[in-house]
C-alpha positions, 0 to 999 in steps of 0.5 A: 678283619677286613671290613670293607663294604661288599653288596650286601647291608653293614649288618650283613657284612662285617663279621657278627659283634657278639661270637654266638654261632647262629650269628657266624653262620648267618654271617657265613651264608650272607657271604656265599649269598654275595659270592654267588650273586657276586662271584668277585667280590673280594671282601666276601671271598675273604670273610668267608675265608676268614670263617671256614679257617677260624671258626668252624677249622674246616681247613680243607674247605679253607684251602679249596676255598682260598685256592679258588680265591687265589685264581679269582684275585691273583693280585690280591695278596690277603688270600695268598696268607689266608692260605698260608695260615690254613697251611700252618694250621694243619701243621704243613710248615714248608706249604704255610711259609711258601705262601707266606712269602709269596703274599710277602713279594707279591704285587703290592697292595696292603699298607707296610703294616701287614707287610712287617706282620706278614714278615713276623708270621714268616720268622715265627714259622722259620723259628727265626726270632725277630730283633723287637722279641 
């Protein structure tokens, strides 16, 4: 999970250390507030997308969230990868592969390790074994 700084104090913008639902809900409320007050806060957008996808598993909300984030931040491939994860979890594999592919070939904004992890996900979805597996 991305742990860069946003407009809120560190205790509010990072993912909760404890996995209790109250902590996650409080964190999500903070990310929503950060987005409301600072709409170009990409970290809050990412963290809320992670929450919607991985914690509450509200894939419809996560899909809408990531699509909006992609419109706001077209050069940040992380949102395309997040959308791919949503599609993958919905078993919409062709859409997932396309989103992961677009994330892997978009403008560079993430390190090489991310690209390698992304290729692994694409290979996994396509059912292609990697040399190191």
